C-alpha positions as CSV (number, residue, x, y, z in Angstrom):
1,M,108.4,89.8,137.6
2,G,107.6,93.0,137.9
3,W,110.3,94.0,135.1
4,L,109.1,90.8,133.2
5,R,105.5,92.0,132.9
6,G,106.5,96.0,131.9
7,S,109.6,95.1,129.5
8,L,106.3,92.5,127.6
9,G,104.1,95.2,127.8
10,L,106.4,97.6,125.8
11,L,107.5,94.9,123.7
12,M,103.8,94.9,122.5
13,L,103.5,98.9,122.4
14,V,106.6,98.8,120.2
15,L,105.1,96.0,118.0
16,A,101.8,97.7,117.9
17,A,103.0,100.8,117.1
18,V,104.9,98.8,113.9
19,C,101.6,97.0,112.7
20,I,99.9,100.4,112.7
21,L,102.8,102.5,110.8
22,V,102.5,98.9,108.4
23,A,98.8,99.9,107.9
24,M,99.0,103.1,107.2
25,D,101.7,102.7,105.0
26,L,99.9,100.0,102.9
27,N,96.6,102.1,103.0
28,S,98.9,104.7,101.1
29,Y,98.4,102.1,98.0
30,Q,96.1,102.1,95.5
31,Q,94.1,98.8,94.5
32,L,94.2,97.7,91.7
33,L,90.7,95.7,90.4
34,A,90.9,95.6,86.6
35,E,93.5,97.2,84.1
36,K,93.1,101.0,84.3
37,P,94.4,104.1,82.9
38,V,96.4,105.6,85.3
39,I,98.4,108.9,84.1
40,T,98.4,110.4,80.6
41,L,102.0,112.4,79.8
42,S,102.2,115.5,77.2
43,F,105.6,116.7,76.3
44,E,106.6,120.3,75.6
45,K,110.3,120.2,74.3
46,L,112.2,123.5,75.7
47,D,115.2,123.1,74.5
48,E,117.4,120.0,72.5
49,Q,117.1,117.1,75.0
50,S,115.0,119.1,77.2
51,F,110.9,118.2,77.8
52,K,108.3,119.6,80.1
53,A,106.5,116.6,80.8
54,K,102.8,117.1,82.0
55,L,101.5,114.1,84.1
56,V,97.7,114.2,84.5
57,Y,96.0,112.2,87.6
58,V,93.7,110.3,85.5
59,E,91.5,109.6,88.9
60,E,92.4,112.7,90.8
61,G,92.9,114.8,88.3
62,V,95.9,116.8,89.3
63,E,98.7,118.2,87.0
64,K,102.3,117.6,88.2
65,D,105.4,119.4,85.7
66,Y,108.5,117.6,85.4
67,V,111.4,118.7,83.7
68,L,113.5,115.3,81.7
69,K,116.2,115.5,79.9
70,G,116.9,112.9,77.3
71,D,115.3,111.3,74.4
72,Q,113.0,108.9,76.2
73,W,111.2,108.9,79.5
74,Q,110.1,105.4,82.1
75,V,107.6,106.0,84.8
76,D,108.0,103.2,87.5
77,A,105.5,102.0,90.3
78,R,105.2,99.6,93.0
79,I,103.0,96.6,93.3
80,I,102.3,95.0,96.1
81,R,99.9,91.4,95.0
82,W,98.4,89.2,97.3
83,L,99.0,85.5,96.8
84,G,97.5,82.0,98.1
85,F,94.9,82.8,100.7
86,F,94.6,86.2,100.6
87,Q,94.6,86.4,96.7
88,A,91.5,83.6,96.4
89,M,90.0,85.7,99.5
90,G,90.0,88.4,97.3
91,A,92.5,90.9,98.0
92,T,93.1,93.0,95.3
93,P,96.9,94.1,93.9
94,A,97.7,98.0,95.0
95,Y,100.2,100.2,93.8
96,R,101.6,103.4,93.8
97,L,104.0,105.6,91.5
98,D,107.3,105.9,92.3
99,R,109.3,108.2,89.9
100,I,109.7,109.7,86.3
101,S,113.0,109.2,84.4
102,G,114.6,110.1,81.7
103,R,117.2,108.8,79.5
104,Y,119.6,109.4,76.2
105,Y,119.2,107.1,72.7
106,S,123.4,107.8,73.0
107,L,125.5,105.8,75.6
108,E,128.5,108.5,75.4
109,D,125.3,111.1,75.8
110,E,123.8,108.6,78.8
111,R,127.3,109.0,80.4
112,R,128.6,112.4,80.1
113,K,125.1,114.5,79.6
114,D,122.9,115.3,83.1
115,R,120.4,112.7,84.3
116,T,116.4,113.0,85.6
117,V,114.6,111.3,88.3
118,H,111.8,112.7,90.1
119,Q,110.4,110.8,93.6
120,M,106.3,111.0,92.0
121,T,105.1,110.1,95.2
122,D,106.6,110.7,99.1
123,Q,106.6,108.0,101.8
124,Q,104.3,109.2,104.2
125,Y,104.9,107.6,106.9
126,G,108.4,107.3,107.3
127,L,108.4,103.4,106.4
128,D,108.9,101.5,103.3
129,T,106.6,98.7,103.3
130,W,107.2,98.0,99.8
131,S,111.5,97.7,99.7
132,W,111.5,95.7,102.9
133,L,108.4,92.9,101.5
134,N,110.7,93.1,98.5
135,A,114.0,92.5,100.5
136,H,112.5,89.6,102.7
137,S,110.2,87.2,100.5
138,S,111.0,84.6,101.9
139,F,109.7,85.5,105.3
140,V,106.3,86.4,103.8
141,P,105.3,84.3,100.9
142,W,101.7,85.7,100.8
143,V,102.8,88.9,99.5
144,D,104.8,89.7,95.8
145,A,106.0,93.1,96.4
146,I,107.3,94.2,92.2
147,Y,108.8,97.0,90.4
148,G,106.4,97.6,87.4
149,S,108.2,99.8,85.2
150,A,106.7,101.0,81.5
151,T,109.3,100.8,78.7
152,Y,111.2,103.9,77.8
153,L,109.6,105.2,75.2
154,P,110.5,108.6,73.1
155,M,110.1,112.3,74.3
156,E,108.3,114.3,71.4
157,D,107.1,117.6,71.2
158,G,103.5,117.4,71.4
159,A,103.6,114.0,72.8
160,L,100.8,112.1,74.4
161,Y,100.4,108.8,76.0
162,Q,98.6,107.1,78.3
163,I,99.8,104.7,81.4
164,S,97.7,101.7,82.4
165,L,98.8,99.7,85.2
166,T,97.8,95.5,84.5
167,H,98.4,93.2,87.2
168,N,102.0,92.4,86.1
169,G,102.9,96.6,85.7
170,L,102.7,99.2,83.5
171,V,101.5,99.3,79.7
172,A,102.4,102.6,77.7
173,K,100.1,103.0,75.0
174,P,100.6,106.3,72.0
175,L,97.3,108.5,72.4
176,N,97.9,110.7,69.5
177,D,100.0,110.7,65.9
178,L,103.2,112.5,67.1
179,A,103.5,110.0,69.8
180,T,103.3,107.3,67.5
181,D,105.5,108.5,64.7
182,A,108.0,109.0,67.3
183,I,107.4,104.9,68.8
184,N,107.8,104.3,64.9
185,R,111.0,106.4,63.9
186,W,112.5,104.7,67.4
187,Q,112.1,100.7,66.1
């Protein structure tokens, strides 16, 4: 009987530790209350098909620089949406920016030239709740873990973009004439 109590107690401690790690990981996501600007992106041309992307996080005011190779850029985010009862109780979606990448217009360039993908945030607690929720959505039908990504948009020297987050994903908008012109030439 003592063995059973000890095993049950140990199981409860492990379960409590996992719950704490999941709660801490979910706490690293920011709440999405309405469509809001998340980052601004500006580009500086370094070389042919090589750009320095300067990201400014709107809420924190933090700047980060990434070197991207290619003709276009994309930012991806992980979004957790609550469904059913939790949504009715006012639980708001949460997001975490995941990565920024570059790509080439030409398929040949895409195959033979350097690709760039940068992780924007690290998993702080060694647990990836979003991946588990995404892979096991049938086990937790009240949570929707989706990957929201901005469409690929062209990189241009001096172009400035704003990325906003909606309940369905990321939306990128040009903020200056250089970005608007780059989009018009691309389309």
